[in-house]
C-alpha positions, 0 to 999 in steps of 0.5 A: 437578633444580632446587630445588622447593618448601620455601617455608615452610622457607626462610621459617623459616630466613630469619627465624632468619638475621635474628635471628642478626644480633643474637645467635647462633641454632641451628637443628636440621634433621631428616629421613630420609636423602635428603629434601633437608636439605643443599640446603635448609640451603645455601639459608638466604639468607645470602651467606656459608655455611660447610659442615662435613660430619662424615664418619667420620674421626678428629677431627684429620682433620675439623678439618683439613677444617673449618679449610680451609673457614674459611680459604677462605670467611672469608679468615682464616688460622689460625695454629697446630695445631688438632686438636679440634672444641671449638677449631674451634667456639670459633674460629667463634663468635669470627669470627662476632663480627666478621662474621656468617655461617652455619655448616652442620654436616651428619651431626652425629650422627656425633660420637657415635662420633668424640668424644661430648664434643663436645656438652658442649664445644659447650654450654659455648662456646655458652652463654658466647659466643652473645650476643656472636656473630652465628653462624647455626648450622644442624645437620642429621642423618639418623639420626633417633633419634640426633638426637632423643636429642642435642637432645630428651633433657633429660639431654643437654648440647644439650637446649634449646639449639636456637632452632628445629627443622625436620623436613623431609618428602618433597614434597607430591603437588602438587609431585610432579605439578609435577616430573613434568610438567616432565620429562614433560608427557604423563605418564599417571596410571600414571607418577605413581602409579609415581613416588609408589610408588617415591619417596614424594616423597623428592627424591633418589629423584625426581631419581635417576629423572627426571634419568636419563630414567626418566620413565614407569612402565616405565622407573622400574620397570626402573631399580630393578634396573639394575646398580649401581642405588643403590636396591638397597642403599638400605634397608639403608644407611638403617636398619643404623645405626639398628637396630644388631645387632638389625637382622635381627629388625627387618628381618624384621618390616618385610618382613612388614608391607611384604608386607601383614601387618597384625596382630601375630598374622600377623607372629608366625605368619609369623616363628615368634616370639612376644612381638614387642611390644617390637620393634613398640613401638620401631619405632613410638615410637622409630624412627617407621618404622611406625604403629599404626592403628585404625579411624577414631574407634575408642577407643584401647583398641580391639583392632582394631590394625593396623600399617603402614610409613610410608615408601613407598620402604621398603615397596618395598625390603622387599617386593622387595629384602630379601625377595628378597635371595638374588637380589640377592646372586647378582646375578640382577637380571633375575629380580628385575626380573621379580618387580617387574614381575609384582607391582607391580600389586598393590602399586600398588593399596595405594599409590594408597590411600596417595596419596589419604590423603596428598593429603587430609592435606596440606590440613590440615583433615581427619581421615583414616582407614580402617574395618574390623570385628573380623573384617575382613569389612567394610572401607572404604578411605578416610574423610575427615572434616571435624570443623568442618563435620560432613561426611565423605566415604567412598570406595572406591578402585579403579584402574579406576573402572568396577569400583566397586560403589555398592550394596556400598559403601553396605551397608558404610557402614551397618555402619560408621555403626552402629558409629561414633557420630561418623560417625552425626552427620555428613552423609555423601557416599559415592563412589569414587576412581580413578586418574583422580582423582589 
């Protein structure tokens, strides 16, 4: 797949690159696994880019790899034995005094297990040499919690050292449509919804499907359970390092949420576990995998709390692959495919809501939300409020537009406005959105 989008991030990286010609600069690039951090960092605009991948090897073996990269890219022979990253980093800073270049260090958080003293050594050498050096240093990592700890915990050595932080997000819905149109000019709205539902706009997943010719809804769904499909183990690979030994409890909670359970009481009832509040709080505030949501304009103290999984692919993975892991372990992939084909329609309705919420959110000028009453008897799928113009659009979402009942929605809106003073002050537009509006 060709390189799409990322113009804003490339402008940021280019600005930092120019600043590094005067004094060394450090950029921290974060984002979920597979979101395209490595490819973006290599397109920073520099003519000379060194790439260090921190694999799970011994420090001495990594240094051997890094020295090869230095010699190959800079043409500078290195004499003597170098077995610590501290020594490698000092060499890089020294070489960048004479010729400016970019160094990308990928999966940086792995140093926590290889040699945690790397961070304090880097801090010392960075502080001593950055003014004389012209190094453009880009550090990336995919274990979000560890990267935040390394660079945002004030007790950590590298706290405050980064000149720029970039958190890379999945593709916008407009970019996803552009990509699909390039591969399948005659795509249907069902094809677009399936691509969004499975990938959530994560570039590697998009590429994995489209580059392999899976350009229609049915082809995409079938690809998930092909033998040796990387999708089968992707959720576990993403999160097992994040959660550590507590992963079973976290995975169980996320399976419940992905399956449509919205409240703490529902989840506790399903799992037979009480007091899961600490797990939910960590999933929300520390891991940032779920969001605690309230009806639009509700007070923070409201008890109408619901939980939702933020990542489209993880919703898919927990709903199908982890929930039916017995089928995966027994390689009964045809049965799993039948379950996905059977249940996808129900899931896609929810994903269409997610698509439209994302679409409006990307415009950057609205407050986006849903509304529901305490008993859950009245619920409105999507509210898009413009706080400046004092207007709001209230939508019911139906995959097929002909199923929209304007009278029922207007009654719900009356109930909502009576309980939501902020909306009572706005000009309301009431209508529906369907797949045709995607």
